[in-house]
C-alpha positions, 0 to 999 in steps of 0.5 A: 559510594554513589559513584560506584553504584552509578558506574555499575548501573551504567555498565549494566545498562551498556551490557544490556543494550549490547546484548539486545543488539546482539540478539537482534543481529543474530535473529536477522542473521537466522532469518536470512539463513533460513531464507537462503536455505529455503531458496537453495532447497527450492533450486535443488528440487527444480534441478532434480525434477528438471524444471527451470529455476524461476526467481522469486518475483512480485508480479505487479501490474499497474492496470490491476490497481487502477481497475480496482480503484475504478470498480470500487468507486462505482458504489460511491457514485450510485444514487441508491434509487433504481431508474424508473424508465430506461429512457431517462438521461444518465446522471451528470457526472460530479465534475460537470455539475455546478458547484454549490453557490454558483448561481449567486455569482454575478461578475462572470459570464457562464459558459458550457463545460469543455469550451474555451 
């Protein structure tokens, strides 16, 4: 009797999994058909109005990403205090400042940044 129930449970589990797979496939198919219908109607409208049929493209400009990151980093580099005089030297960039604890090193000869 236990084998019968186990077989029925296995069969029901397989049927449920197949049904889930069929529903997922049909939903993907429906989404693709809707997209194809929208694309076809768009192409038909462009042809009726005499406009060129333009493809759907993603306009990506690599310079946009760079400038976005570069502009957003200015807020992290800001010191927070307004300079009192315009004659003051600009702050030293972080990559040119000495590392913490560099004054404690005694076994190397210091040199200016950018020299070999």
